[in-house]
N, CA, C and O atoms as a GROMACS GRO file, in nm:
protein
  540
    1GLY      N    1   0.081  -0.117   0.000
    1GLY     CA    2   0.000   0.000   0.000
    1GLY      C    3   0.086   0.124   0.000
    1GLY      O    4   0.204   0.120  -0.033
    2SER      N    5   0.026   0.230   0.037
    2SER     CA    6   0.096   0.357   0.035
    2SER      C    7   0.096   0.414   0.175
    2SER      O    8  -0.007   0.417   0.242
    3SER      N    9   0.212   0.460   0.218
    3SER     CA   10   0.220   0.527   0.346
    3SER      C   11   0.215   0.677   0.321
    3SER      O   12   0.238   0.722   0.209
    4GLN      N   13   0.185   0.754   0.424
    4GLN     CA   14   0.176   0.898   0.410
    4GLN      C   15   0.271   0.966   0.506
    4GLN      O   16   0.255   0.952   0.628
    5ARG      N   17   0.370   1.038   0.457
    5ARG     CA   18   0.460   1.122   0.536
    5ARG      C   19   0.496   1.243   0.451
    5ARG      O   20   0.495   1.234   0.328
    6THR      N   21   0.526   1.355   0.512
    6THR     CA   22   0.572   1.474   0.439
    6THR      C   23   0.692   1.532   0.509
    6THR      O   24   0.722   1.495   0.622
    7CYS      N   25   0.759   1.624   0.444
    7CYS     CA   26   0.874   1.692   0.503
    7CYS      C   27   0.829   1.824   0.563
    7CYS      O   28   0.759   1.901   0.498
    8ASN      N   29   0.868   1.850   0.684
    8ASN     CA   30   0.851   1.981   0.746
    8ASN      C   31   0.985   2.050   0.743
    8ASN      O   32   1.089   1.986   0.763
    9LYS      N   33   0.984   2.180   0.719
    9LYS     CA   34   1.111   2.250   0.716
    9LYS      C   35   1.170   2.261   0.856
    9LYS      O   36   1.098   2.288   0.952
   10LYS      N   37   1.300   2.239   0.866
   10LYS     CA   38   1.371   2.261   0.992
   10LYS      C   39   1.416   2.406   0.996
   10LYS      O   40   1.401   2.474   1.097
   11ARG      N   41   1.470   2.453   0.888
   11ARG     CA   42   1.509   2.593   0.875
   11ARG      C   43   1.515   2.626   0.727
   11ARG      O   44   1.537   2.538   0.644
   12MET      N   45   1.495   2.750   0.694
   12MET     CA   46   1.498   2.792   0.555
   12MET      C   47   1.623   2.875   0.532
   12MET      O   48   1.650   2.969   0.608
   13VAL      N   49   1.700   2.841   0.430
   13VAL     CA   50   1.818   2.919   0.399
   13VAL      C   51   1.775   3.049   0.334
   13VAL      O   52   1.667   3.057   0.275
   14GLU      N   53   1.858   3.150   0.344
   14GLU     CA   54   1.824   3.280   0.288
   14GLU      C   55   1.789   3.266   0.140
   14GLU      O   56   1.864   3.206   0.063
   15GLY      N   57   1.676   3.319   0.102
   15GLY     CA   58   1.634   3.313  -0.038
   15GLY      C   59   1.558   3.187  -0.074
   15GLY      O   60   1.514   3.174  -0.189
   16GLY      N   61   1.540   3.093   0.017
   16GLY     CA   62   1.463   2.972  -0.012
   16GLY      C   63   1.551   2.852  -0.041
   16GLY      O   64   1.672   2.854  -0.018
   17TRP      N   65   1.489   2.748  -0.093
   17TRP     CA   66   1.559   2.624  -0.124
   17TRP      C   67   1.568   2.607  -0.274
   17TRP      O   68   1.481   2.653  -0.349
   18LYS      N   69   1.672   2.542  -0.316
   18LYS     CA   70   1.688   2.509  -0.457
   18LYS      C   71   1.633   2.369  -0.478
   18LYS      O   72   1.664   2.277  -0.402
   19VAL      N   73   1.551   2.352  -0.582
   19VAL     CA   74   1.489   2.224  -0.614
   19VAL      C   75   1.532   2.186  -0.756
   19VAL      O   76   1.536   2.270  -0.845
   20ALA      N   77   1.563   2.057  -0.776
   20ALA     CA   78   1.603   2.009  -0.907
   20ALA      C   79   1.519   1.888  -0.946
   20ALA      O   80   1.479   1.809  -0.860
   21SER      N   81   1.495   1.873  -1.076
   21SER     CA   82   1.426   1.757  -1.130
   21SER      C   83   1.514   1.704  -1.244
   21SER      O   84   1.565   1.782  -1.325
   22PHE      N   85   1.529   1.572  -1.250
   22PHE     CA   86   1.624   1.517  -1.346
   22PHE      C   87   1.576   1.379  -1.390
   22PHE      O   88   1.550   1.292  -1.307
   23ASN      N   89   1.565   1.358  -1.522
   23ASN     CA   90   1.541   1.225  -1.577
   23ASN      C   91   1.678   1.164  -1.600
   23ASN      O   92   1.751   1.205  -1.690
   24ILE      N   93   1.712   1.064  -1.517
   24ILE     CA   94   1.849   1.010  -1.523
   24ILE      C   95   1.870   0.911  -1.636
   24ILE      O   96   1.983   0.869  -1.661
   25ARG      N   97   1.766   0.873  -1.703
   25ARG     CA   98   1.769   0.775  -1.811
   25ARG      C   99   1.803   0.637  -1.756
   25ARG      O  100   1.914   0.613  -1.708
   26MET      N  101   1.708   0.549  -1.764
   26MET     CA  102   1.725   0.416  -1.706
   26MET      C  103   1.846   0.344  -1.763
   26MET      O  104   1.896   0.376  -1.871
   27LYS      N  105   1.892   0.246  -1.687
   27LYS     CA  106   2.007   0.166  -1.728
   27LYS      C  107   1.966   0.074  -1.841
   27LYS      O  108   1.876  -0.009  -1.826
   28THR      N  109   2.033   0.088  -1.955
   28THR     CA  110   2.012   0.000  -2.070
   28THR      C  111   2.148  -0.028  -2.133
   28THR      O  112   2.247   0.038  -2.100
   29GLN      N  113   2.154  -0.124  -2.222
   29GLN     CA  114   2.277  -0.153  -2.297
   29GLN      C  115   2.269  -0.071  -2.425
   29GLN      O  116   2.195  -0.106  -2.517
   30GLU      N  117   2.344   0.036  -2.431
   30GLU     CA  118   2.344   0.125  -2.546
   30GLU      C  119   2.458   0.091  -2.641
   30GLU      O  120   2.563   0.045  -2.597
   31PRO      N  121   2.438   0.113  -2.771
   31PRO     CA  122   2.546   0.088  -2.868
   31PRO      C  123   2.669   0.176  -2.839
   31PRO      O  124   2.782   0.130  -2.854
   32ASP      N  125   2.647   0.300  -2.799
   32ASP     CA  126   2.758   0.390  -2.765
   32ASP      C  127   2.790   0.371  -2.618
   32ASP      O  128   2.707   0.403  -2.533
   33PRO      N  129   2.909   0.319  -2.584
   33PRO     CA  130   2.945   0.294  -2.444
   33PRO      C  131   2.934   0.418  -2.354
   33PRO      O  132   2.910   0.404  -2.234
   34ASN      N  133   2.950   0.538  -2.410
   34ASN     CA  134   2.939   0.660  -2.332
   34ASN      C  135   2.797   0.685  -2.282
   34ASN      O  136   2.778   0.764  -2.190
   35ASP      N  137   2.697   0.618  -2.341
   35ASP     CA  138   2.558   0.635  -2.299
   35ASP      C  139   2.518   0.536  -2.190
   35ASP      O  140   2.410   0.548  -2.133
   36ASN      N  141   2.605   0.438  -2.160
   36ASN     CA  142   2.571   0.336  -2.061
   36ASN      C  143   2.582   0.391  -1.919
   36ASN      O  144   2.663   0.480  -1.892
   37TRP      N  145   2.500   0.337  -1.830
   37TRP     CA  146   2.492   0.383  -1.691
   37TRP      C  147   2.628   0.382  -1.621
   37TRP      O  148   2.663   0.478  -1.553
   38ASP      N  149   2.704   0.275  -1.638
   38ASP     CA  150   2.832   0.266  -1.568
   38ASP      C  151   2.925   0.380  -1.606
   38ASP      O  152   3.009   0.421  -1.526
   39PHE      N  153   2.912   0.431  -1.726
   39PHE     CA  154   2.994   0.544  -1.770
   39PHE      C  155   2.936   0.676  -1.718
   39PHE      O  156   3.010   0.768  -1.685
   40ARG      N  157   2.802   0.686  -1.710
   40ARG     CA  158   2.734   0.811  -1.675
   40ARG      C  159   2.716   0.835  -1.526
   40ARG      O  160   2.702   0.950  -1.484
   41LYS      N  161   2.716   0.730  -1.444
   41LYS     CA  162   2.671   0.744  -1.306
   41LYS      C  163   2.753   0.841  -1.222
   41LYS      O  164   2.696   0.917  -1.144
   42ASP      N  165   2.885   0.841  -1.234
   42ASP     CA  166   2.966   0.932  -1.154
   42ASP      C  167   2.946   1.078  -1.196
   42ASP      O  168   2.943   1.167  -1.111
   43ALA      N  169   2.932   1.101  -1.326
   43ALA     CA  170   2.907   1.237  -1.375
   43ALA      C  171   2.769   1.285  -1.328
   43ALA      O  172   2.754   1.401  -1.289
   44LEU      N  173   2.670   1.197  -1.331
   44LEU     CA  174   2.537   1.232  -1.282
   44LEU      C  175   2.542   1.268  -1.134
   44LEU      O  176   2.486   1.369  -1.092
   45LEU      N  177   2.609   1.186  -1.055
   45LEU     CA  178   2.622   1.213  -0.912
   45LEU      C  179   2.683   1.351  -0.889
   45LEU      O  180   2.633   1.428  -0.808
   46GLN      N  181   2.791   1.382  -0.959
   46GLN     CA  182   2.854   1.512  -0.943
   46GLN      C  183   2.761   1.626  -0.984
   46GLN      O  184   2.759   1.731  -0.920
   47GLU      N  185   2.685   1.606  -1.090
   47GLU     CA  186   2.590   1.708  -1.135
   47GLU      C  187   2.484   1.733  -1.027
   47GLU      O  188   2.449   1.848  -0.999
   48LEU      N  189   2.433   1.626  -0.967
   48LEU     CA  190   2.332   1.641  -0.863
   48LEU      C  191   2.390   1.711  -0.740
   48LEU      O  192   2.327   1.802  -0.685
   49VAL      N  193   2.507   1.671  -0.697
   49VAL     CA  194   2.571   1.732  -0.580
   49VAL      C  195   2.605   1.878  -0.609
   49VAL      O  196   2.580   1.966  -0.525
   50ASN      N  197   2.661   1.905  -0.725
   50ASN     CA  198   2.700   2.041  -0.761
   50ASN      C  199   2.581   2.134  -0.782
   50ASN      O  200   2.597   2.256  -0.779
   51SER      N  201   2.463   2.079  -0.803
   51SER     CA  202   2.344   2.162  -0.822
   51SER      C  203   2.309   2.239  -0.694
   51SER      O  204   2.240   2.341  -0.700
   52GLN      N  205   2.358   2.191  -0.581
   52GLN     CA  206   2.330   2.250  -0.450
   52GLN      C  207   2.181   2.254  -0.419
   52GLN      O  208   2.135   2.338  -0.342
   53ALA      N  209   2.106   2.163  -0.479
   53ALA     CA  210   1.963   2.154  -0.452
   53ALA      C  211   1.940   2.090  -0.316
   53ALA      O  212   2.014   2.001  -0.275
   54ALA      N  213   1.837   2.136  -0.246
   54ALA     CA  214   1.797   2.078  -0.119
   54ALA      C  215   1.697   1.964  -0.141
   54ALA      O  216   1.683   1.875  -0.057
   55ILE      N  217   1.628   1.967  -0.256
   55ILE     CA  218   1.531   1.864  -0.293
   55ILE      C  219   1.558   1.827  -0.439
   55ILE      O  220   1.572   1.914  -0.524
   56ILE      N  221   1.566   1.696  -0.466
   56ILE     CA  222   1.592   1.648  -0.602
   56ILE      C  223   1.489   1.540  -0.636
   56ILE      O  224   1.480   1.439  -0.566
   57GLY      N  225   1.412   1.562  -0.741
   57GLY     CA  226   1.318   1.463  -0.792
   57GLY      C  227   1.379   1.396  -0.914
   57GLY      O  228   1.427   1.463  -1.005
   58LEU      N  229   1.376   1.263  -0.917
   58LEU     CA  230   1.435   1.189  -1.028
   58LEU      C  231   1.331   1.102  -1.097
   58LEU      O  232   1.232   1.062  -1.036
   59GLN      N  233   1.355   1.072  -1.224
   59GLN     CA  234   1.268   0.984  -1.302
   59GLN      C  235   1.353   0.878  -1.370
   59GLN      O  236   1.473   0.895  -1.389
   60GLU      N  237   1.287   0.768  -1.409
   60GLU     CA  238   1.349   0.654  -1.480
   60GLU      C  239   1.463   0.591  -1.401
   60GLU      O  240   1.568   0.562  -1.458
   61VAL      N  241   1.442   0.569  -1.272
   61VAL     CA  242   1.547   0.516  -1.185
   61VAL      C  243   1.522   0.367  -1.160
   61VAL      O  244   1.430   0.330  -1.087
   62LYS      N  245   1.602   0.283  -1.220
   62LYS     CA  246   1.593   0.138  -1.200
   62LYS      C  247   1.650   0.101  -1.063
   62LYS      O  248   1.727   0.178  -1.006
   63PRO      N  249   1.614  -0.018  -1.008
   63PRO     CA  250   1.659  -0.056  -0.873
   63PRO      C  251   1.810  -0.044  -0.849
   63PRO      O  252   1.851   0.008  -0.745
   64GLU      N  253   1.892  -0.090  -0.942
   64GLU     CA  254   2.038  -0.080  -0.926
   64GLU      C  255   2.082   0.066  -0.920
   64GLU      O  256   2.170   0.102  -0.842
   65GLN      N  257   2.021   0.150  -1.002
   65GLN     CA  258   2.053   0.292  -1.001
   65GLN      C  259   2.009   0.356  -0.870
   65GLN      O  260   2.081   0.438  -0.813
   66LEU      N  261   1.891   0.318  -0.821
   66LEU     CA  262   1.841   0.372  -0.695
   66LEU      C  263   1.933   0.336  -0.580
   66LEU      O  264   1.962   0.420  -0.494
   67ALA      N  265   1.980   0.213  -0.577
   67ALA     CA  266   2.072   0.170  -0.471
   67ALA      C  267   2.200   0.254  -0.474
   67ALA      O  268   2.248   0.299  -0.370
   68PHE      N  269   2.255   0.274  -0.592
   68PHE     CA  270   2.376   0.356  -0.606
   68PHE      C  271   2.352   0.499  -0.560
   68PHE      O  272   2.432   0.555  -0.484
   69LEU      N  273   2.241   0.558  -0.604
   69LEU     CA  274   2.213   0.698  -0.570
   69LEU      C  275   2.182   0.715  -0.422
   69LEU      O  276   2.225   0.813  -0.361
   70LYS      N  277   2.107   0.622  -0.363
   70LYS     CA  278   2.078   0.631  -0.219
   70LYS      C  279   2.208   0.630  -0.140
   70LYS      O  280   2.228   0.713  -0.051
   71SER      N  281   2.295   0.536  -0.171
   71SER     CA  282   2.422   0.524  -0.100
   71SER      C  283   2.510   0.646  -0.124
   71SER      O  284   2.565   0.702  -0.029
   72SER      N  285   2.524   0.686  -0.248
   72SER     CA  286   2.614   0.796  -0.283
   72SER      C  287   2.563   0.930  -0.232
   72SER      O  288   2.642   1.010  -0.181
   73LEU      N  289   2.434   0.956  -0.246
   73LEU     CA  290   2.381   1.085  -0.201
   73LEU      C  291   2.371   1.093  -0.049
   73LEU      O  292   2.374   1.203   0.007
   74ALA      N  293   2.360   0.979   0.018
   74ALA     CA  294   2.360   0.979   0.165
   74ALA      C  295   2.491   1.038   0.217
   74ALA      O  296   2.492   1.105   0.321
   75GLU      N  297   2.600   1.015   0.147
   75GLU     CA  298   2.730   1.072   0.185
   75GLU      C  299   2.732   1.224   0.175
   75GLU      O  300   2.821   1.289   0.229
   76HIS      N  301   2.633   1.279   0.106
   76HIS     CA  302   2.622   1.425   0.090
   76HIS      C  303   2.502   1.481   0.167
   76HIS      O  304   2.457   1.593   0.142
   77GLY      N  305   2.451   1.401   0.262
   77GLY     CA  306   2.345   1.449   0.350
   77GLY      C  307   2.203   1.432   0.300
   77GLY      O  308   2.112   1.496   0.352
   78PHE      N  309   2.183   1.347   0.198
   78PHE     CA  310   2.049   1.327   0.144
   78PHE      C  311   1.983   1.201   0.198
   78PHE      O  312   2.049   1.098   0.218
   79SER      N  313   1.854   1.208   0.222
   79SER     CA  314   1.768   1.093   0.247
   79SER      C  315   1.672   1.088   0.129
   79SER      O  316   1.670   1.179   0.047
   80SER      N  317   1.591   0.981   0.120
   80SER     CA  318   1.501   0.972   0.005
   80SER      C  319   1.372   0.899   0.039
   80SER      O  320   1.362   0.828   0.140
   81VAL      N  321   1.272   0.919  -0.048
   81VAL     CA  322   1.146   0.847  -0.043
   81VAL      C  323   1.116   0.800  -0.185
   81VAL      O  324   1.165   0.857  -0.282
   82GLY      N  325   1.035   0.695  -0.196
   82GLY     CA  326   0.992   0.645  -0.326
   82GLY      C  327   1.049   0.508  -0.356
   82GLY      O  328   1.165   0.478  -0.327
   83VAL      N  329   0.965   0.424  -0.415
   83VAL     CA  330   1.003   0.289  -0.456
   83VAL      C  331   0.966   0.269  -0.601
   83VAL      O  332   0.904   0.356  -0.662
   84GLY      N  333   1.004   0.157  -0.656
   84GLY     CA  334   0.973   0.126  -0.795
   84GLY      C  335   0.823   0.112  -0.819
   84GLY      O  336   0.746   0.091  -0.725
   85ARG      N  337   0.784   0.125  -0.943
   85ARG     CA  338   0.643   0.126  -0.980
   85ARG      C  339   0.579  -0.012  -0.983
   85ARG      O  340   0.456  -0.024  -0.993
   86GLY      N  341   0.659  -0.117  -0.976
   86GLY     CA  342   0.606  -0.253  -0.982
   86GLY      C  343   0.532  -0.292  -0.854
   86GLY      O  344   0.539  -0.222  -0.754
   87ALA      N  345   0.462  -0.405  -0.860
   87ALA     CA  346   0.382  -0.452  -0.746
   87ALA      C  347   0.467  -0.479  -0.623
   87ALA      O  348   0.418  -0.468  -0.511
   88ASN      N  349   0.593  -0.514  -0.642
   88ASN     CA  350   0.683  -0.542  -0.528
   88ASN      C  351   0.781  -0.429  -0.503
   88ASN      O  352   0.882  -0.449  -0.435
   89GLY      N  353   0.754  -0.310  -0.556
   89GLY     CA  354   0.846  -0.198  -0.538
   89GLY      C  355   0.965  -0.206  -0.630
   89GLY      O  356   1.062  -0.132  -0.613
   90ASP      N  357   0.958  -0.296  -0.729
   90ASP     CA  358   1.067  -0.310  -0.825
   90ASP      C  359   1.040  -0.221  -0.947
   90ASP      O  360   0.945  -0.143  -0.945
   91ASP      N  361   1.118  -0.232  -1.048
   91ASP     CA  362   1.105  -0.157  -1.173
   91ASP      C  363   1.144  -0.010  -1.152
   91ASP      O  364   1.203   0.024  -1.050
   92GLU      N  365   1.110   0.075  -1.246
   92GLU     CA  366   1.149   0.215  -1.240
   92GLU      C  367   1.085   0.287  -1.122
   92GLU      O  368   0.970   0.261  -1.086
   93ALA      N  369   1.162   0.376  -1.062
   93ALA     CA  370   1.113   0.458  -0.951
   93ALA      C  371   1.122   0.606  -0.989
   93ALA      O  372   1.193   0.644  -1.082
   94SER      N  373   1.049   0.686  -0.915
   94SER     CA  374   1.056   0.832  -0.925
   94SER      C  375   1.083   0.886  -0.785
   94SER      O  376   0.997   0.949  -0.724
   95PRO      N  377   1.204   0.861  -0.734
   95PRO     CA  378   1.234   0.899  -0.596
   95PRO      C  379   1.252   1.050  -0.578
   95PRO      O  380   1.281   1.123  -0.672
   96ILE      N  381   1.233   1.092  -0.454
   96ILE     CA  382   1.261   1.230  -0.414
   96ILE      C  383   1.370   1.224  -0.308
   96ILE      O  384   1.355   1.157  -0.206
   97PHE      N  385   1.480   1.293  -0.333
   97PHE     CA  386   1.589   1.304  -0.238
   97PHE      C  387   1.580   1.441  -0.173
   97PHE      O  388   1.544   1.539  -0.238
   98TYR      N  389   1.611   1.447  -0.044
   98TYR     CA  390   1.603   1.574   0.028
   98TYR      C  391   1.716   1.581   0.129
   98TYR      O  392   1.760   1.479   0.184
   99LYS      N  393   1.763   1.703   0.154
   99LYS     CA  394   1.870   1.725   0.252
   99LYS      C  395   1.809   1.708   0.392
   99LYS      O  396   1.725   1.788   0.434
  100SER      N  397   1.853   1.605   0.462
  100SER     CA  398   1.794   1.576   0.593
  100SER      C  399   1.830   1.682   0.697
  100SER      O  400   1.764   1.690   0.801
  101ALA      N  401   1.932   1.763   0.674
  101ALA     CA  402   1.964   1.874   0.765
  101ALA      C  403   1.865   1.990   0.747
  101ALA      O  404   1.850   2.074   0.836
  102GLU      N  405   1.798   1.993   0.632
  102GLU     CA  406   1.704   2.101   0.602
  102GLU      C  407   1.558   2.061   0.626
  102GLU      O  408   1.473   2.146   0.651
  103PHE      N  409   1.530   1.931   0.617
  103PHE     CA  410   1.391   1.884   0.625
  103PHE      C  411   1.382   1.765   0.718
  103PHE      O  412   1.473   1.683   0.727
  104GLN      N  413   1.270   1.757   0.787
  104GLN     CA  414   1.240   1.640   0.870
  104GLN      C  415   1.123   1.569   0.804
  104GLN      O  416   1.017   1.628   0.783
  105LEU      N  417   1.142   1.443   0.771
  105LEU     CA  418   1.036   1.366   0.706
  105LEU      C  419   0.930   1.327   0.808
  105LEU      O  420   0.960   1.258   0.906
  106VAL      N  421   0.809   1.372   0.786
  106VAL     CA  422   0.698   1.335   0.876
  106VAL      C  423   0.589   1.258   0.802
  106VAL      O  424   0.504   1.196   0.865
  107ARG      N  425   0.592   1.260   0.668
  107ARG     CA  426   0.494   1.183   0.592
  107ARG      C  427   0.547   1.162   0.451
  107ARG      O  428   0.609   1.252   0.393
  108GLU      N  429   0.522   1.046   0.396
  108GLU     CA  430   0.558   1.017   0.256
  108GLU      C  431   0.447   0.935   0.196
  108GLU      O  432   0.366   0.877   0.268
  109GLY      N  433   0.442   0.931   0.065
  109GLY     CA  434   0.341   0.850   0.000
  109GLY      C  435   0.376   0.824  -0.144
  109GLY      O  436   0.455   0.896  -0.205
  110GLN      N  437   0.317   0.722  -0.197
  110GLN     CA  438   0.332   0.692  -0.339
  110GLN      C  439   0.197   0.641  -0.386
  110GLN      O  440   0.135   0.557  -0.322
  111ARG      N  441   0.154   0.693  -0.497
  111ARG     CA  442   0.025   0.656  -0.556
  111ARG      C  443   0.050   0.608  -0.698
  111ARG      O  444   0.137   0.658  -0.769
  112TRP      N  445  -0.031   0.510  -0.738
  112TRP     CA  446  -0.024   0.460  -0.875
  112TRP      C  447  -0.136   0.526  -0.953
  112TRP      O  448  -0.250   0.531  -0.906
  113LEU      N  449  -0.105   0.575  -1.071
  113LEU     CA  450  -0.206   0.641  -1.153
  113LEU      C  451  -0.293   0.533  -1.216
  113LEU      O  452  -0.263   0.479  -1.323
  114SER      N  453  -0.402   0.503  -1.146
  114SER     CA  454  -0.492   0.395  -1.187
  114SER      C  455  -0.626   0.413  -1.117
  114SER      O  456  -0.645   0.507  -1.039
  115ALA      N  457  -0.719   0.323  -1.146
  115ALA     CA  458  -0.849   0.324  -1.078
  115ALA      C  459  -0.833   0.282  -0.932
  115ALA      O  460  -0.922   0.307  -0.850
  116SER      N  461  -0.721   0.219  -0.897
  116SER     CA  462  -0.691   0.174  -0.760
  116SER      C  463  -0.555   0.229  -0.719
  116SER      O  464  -0.459   0.152  -0.709
  117PRO      N  465  -0.544   0.359  -0.694
  117PRO     CA  466  -0.414   0.423  -0.673
  117PRO      C  467  -0.334   0.376  -0.552
  117PRO      O  468  -0.213   0.400  -0.546
  118ALA      N  469  -0.397   0.311  -0.455
  118ALA     CA  470  -0.325   0.263  -0.338
  118ALA      C  471  -0.268   0.122  -0.358
  118ALA      O  472  -0.196   0.072  -0.271
  119ILE      N  473  -0.299   0.059  -0.470
  119ILE     CA  474  -0.252  -0.078  -0.496
  119ILE      C  475  -0.123  -0.073  -0.578
  119ILE      O  476  -0.125  -0.033  -0.695
  120PRO      N  477  -0.011  -0.114  -0.518
  120PRO     CA  478   0.117  -0.113  -0.590
  120PRO      C  479   0.110  -0.192  -0.720
  120PRO      O  480   0.056  -0.303  -0.724
  121GLY      N  481   0.165  -0.134  -0.825
  121GLY     CA  482   0.169  -0.201  -0.955
  121GLY      C  483   0.044  -0.183  -1.038
  121GLY      O  484   0.041  -0.226  -1.153
  122SER      N  485  -0.061  -0.121  -0.983
  122SER     CA  486  -0.185  -0.104  -1.060
  122SER      C  487  -0.163  -0.003  -1.172
  122SER      O  488  -0.076   0.084  -1.164
  123ARG      N  489  -0.243  -0.016  -1.276
  123ARG     CA  490  -0.229   0.074  -1.391
  123ARG      C  491  -0.364   0.102  -1.454
  123ARG      O  492  -0.460   0.026  -1.437
  124LEU      N  493  -0.369   0.210  -1.527
  124LEU     CA  494  -0.491   0.244  -1.602
  124LEU      C  495  -0.508   0.144  -1.716
  124LEU      O  496  -0.411   0.094  -1.771
  125GLU      N  497  -0.632   0.118  -1.750
  125GLU     CA  498  -0.658   0.029  -1.863
  125GLU      C  499  -0.592   0.085  -1.988
  125GLU      O  500  -0.608   0.203  -2.019
  126GLY      N  501  -0.520   0.002  -2.058
  126GLY     CA  502  -0.451   0.043  -2.179
  126GLY      C  503  -0.312   0.099  -2.157
  126GLY      O  504  -0.238   0.121  -2.254
  127ALA      N  505  -0.274   0.123  -2.032
  127ALA     CA  506  -0.140   0.176  -2.006
  127ALA      C  507  -0.037   0.064  -2.026
  127ALA      O  508  -0.060  -0.050  -1.987
  128GLY      N  509   0.075   0.098  -2.086
  128GLY     CA  510   0.179  -0.001  -2.112
  128GLY      C  511   0.253  -0.045  -1.986
  128GLY      O  512   0.312  -0.153  -1.983
  129CYS      N  513   0.250   0.039  -1.882
  129CYS     CA  514   0.319   0.008  -1.757
  129CYS      C  515   0.258   0.091  -1.645
  129CYS      O  516   0.188   0.189  -1.671
  130PRO      N  517   0.282   0.053  -1.520
  130PRO     CA  518   0.233   0.134  -1.410
  130PRO      C  519   0.301   0.270  -1.407
  130PRO      O  520   0.419   0.282  -1.441
  131LEU      N  521   0.229   0.371  -1.366
  131LEU     CA  522   0.282   0.506  -1.351
  131LEU      C  523   0.262   0.549  -1.207
  131LEU      O  524   0.158   0.519  -1.148
  132VAL      N  525   0.360   0.619  -1.149
  132VAL     CA  526   0.352   0.655  -1.008
  132VAL      C  527   0.374   0.804  -0.984
  132VAL      O  528   0.432   0.876  -1.065
  133VAL      N  529   0.323   0.847  -0.870
  133VAL     CA  530   0.349   0.980  -0.818
  133VAL      C  531   0.409   0.959  -0.679
  133VAL      O  532   0.349   0.892  -0.595
  134THR      N  533   0.526   1.014  -0.656
  134THR     CA  534   0.591   1.005  -0.525
  134THR      C  535   0.568   1.135  -0.451
  134THR      O  536   0.587   1.244  -0.506
  135GLN      N  537   0.526   1.123  -0.325
  135GLN     CA  538   0.500   1.242  -0.243
  135GLN      C  539   0.591   1.240  -0.125
  135GLN      O  540   0.586   1.330  -0.042
   0.00000   0.00000   0.00000
């Protein structure tokens, strides 16, 4: 099912918070080796860290990529919410990373865009795959 938690601000930096959204492109075997995840992942991590964002929303994040990003971004003070869109929390995720020094997580949620949004892996009739919203 879906749990409900949200972030409350601990403190606001002067001028507000910087928020970033990034489609990281799922891990696939590409003909050009430079397009493969193993080649891109360190550059992506540096881009996310250098953005100085307090909140980062990501798309097309496969389980292996999510594990890498959770571990790597934790070293930079980030926590995260969100699981894969599949019935068991597998497949692509749309996680939200946030600076735990800036926010306290008090509620989180994930909904599937379907007639049964609280059922993991559910999908709209005719949809090629489940679609999710991470809160």
